[in-house]
C-alpha positions, 0 to 999 in steps of 0.5 A, a space after each residue: 465237460 467232456 470227457 469226464 472220467 470219475 464223476 463225485 457225487 454228493 448230498 450236501 446238508 448241515 457240514 458246511 465246514 467239512 466241504 472245503 476240506 473234502 474238496 481238496 482231499 477228493 482233488 488230491 485224491 482222484 488227479 492221482 488216476 486223472 486230472 478229467 473229473 469232476 465232484 458234484 454237491 448236491 446243496 439240499 436246502 442246507 441250513 448253514 448256508 452250505 450254497 454260498 461255499 459250493 458257489 465259492 469252490 465252483 469259480 475257482 474250479 470248473 471240474 466243481 458242480 452246485 445244484 441248489 434244491 428249491 427246498 429239502 427232499 432228502 440225501 436220496 433225492 439229492 442223489 439221484 439229483 447228481 445221477 442225472 447230471 454228472 458225466 464221468 465213465 465211472 460215478 463215486 457216490 458219498 456222503 459229505 461229512 467226512 465219514 466217508 474217506 476221499 482216499 479210499 476211491 483210490 481203492 474203490 477205482 483199481 478194483 473196478 478196473 478188474 472188472 466189477 461194475 460196482 465195488 461198494 465200500 463195505 464198513 467193517 468198524 461204522 463210527 456211529 453211535 451206537 443208536 444208530 448201529 442198532 437202528 441201521 442193524 435192526 433196520 436192514 434186518 426186517 426188509 431183508 426178510 420182507 423183500 426177500 433179500 440180503 441187505 447189508 447193514 456194513 454197505 450204504 450210498 460210497 462207492 464206485 458205479 459203471 456210467 451204466 450202472 448208473 444209466 439203468 437206475 435213473 431209468 426207474 421210475 420209482 418215486 420213493 428214491 432210496 440209493 442202495 436199494 435201486 443199486 441192488 435190483 440193477 445187478 450186474 457184476 459187484 463186490 465190496 472192499 472193507 474201508 476205514 469209515 472216520 468218525 463225524 467230525 462235521 454237523 450233526 446226523 440228519 436223521 433223527 428218531 421220526 425221520 429215521 422210523 419215516 424213511 423204513 415205513 416209506 422204503 418198505 410200503 414203496 418196494 415191498 408188498 409182503 406187510 400187506 399178504 402178511 396181512 392176509 394170512 394174518 385174516 386167514 389163521 383169524 378165520 381158522 382160529 375162531 372156525 374153531 372156537 366156533 366149535 367149540 362154543 357150538 358144543 358147549 351150546 348142545 352140551 348146556 353149558 351155554 345158557 344165555 341165548 345168543 352169545 354162540 352165534 354172536 362171538 362166532 360172527 364176531 370173530 368170523 367176520 373179523 378174521 374175513 374183513 381182514 383177509 377183505 383188507 389186504 386184498 383192497 389193499 394190493 391194489 389200491 396202493 399199486 394204483 397209488 405209485 402208478 397215478 403219482 407223478 411229481 417230479 422227484 426234487 425242484 432244482 433252484 438254481 446250478 452253478 458250471 451246468 
């Protein structure tokens, strides 16, 4: 489709029952802005026959495009695929479970017309369960500290972005794709507006505690080398205290308080060398981590089939 003004990209997993309503509400909302739009559903190997629904919607409306993954790659890789294939002047990224309200797109678009290239949807009153809200807040605080950036747990994927922003994100070759973090890195003129966040009525979140923990570890390791720097600092601290303890044991040895032969030298060696080992592992880890990231060249996702290409 040529001259697309607004593209909507939404990853699909476990929300088959919401897709029909999502499409209708998107169409009714965006048509108030422009008739030149497209909706890109990226099926991340959803187990509930979501692809059949996407195909049916694309047959009814050529503005609906479907991308079907060969297997489950993850939400942010589905977003990346949608961004790769969208062509709009403005791009909306949102979840498919209707917690992100399609009607808020009008507010996001109007704000963007004030001169902003990024308008983020800020969920002031999140309708997620307590555990998810708590883990989200903790993660963003830890991640902010480790990356020396400011992260906001009330902001996720939902927002509207100029095509210049999307092009810049796609130029980034990071193998671990986390859309909000990549978005913050590219800069541009951005703002946020408050939006209504709905309760989840369709399906359930694909992120359990195990997946959330794995995602958090992947993100922190991929986007920050501060854990390695903290390891180096730990090694230096251990070495410093080992020196102090070593001096104490040497004093006790020469004052006759330690009668066991070799005890002082053994303790001194263990503490001091432990600090040096931790320090060395941190240094080597930095080089191995950088080399490992540079040598991986697998595709971020694999497409099985598409509709309305």
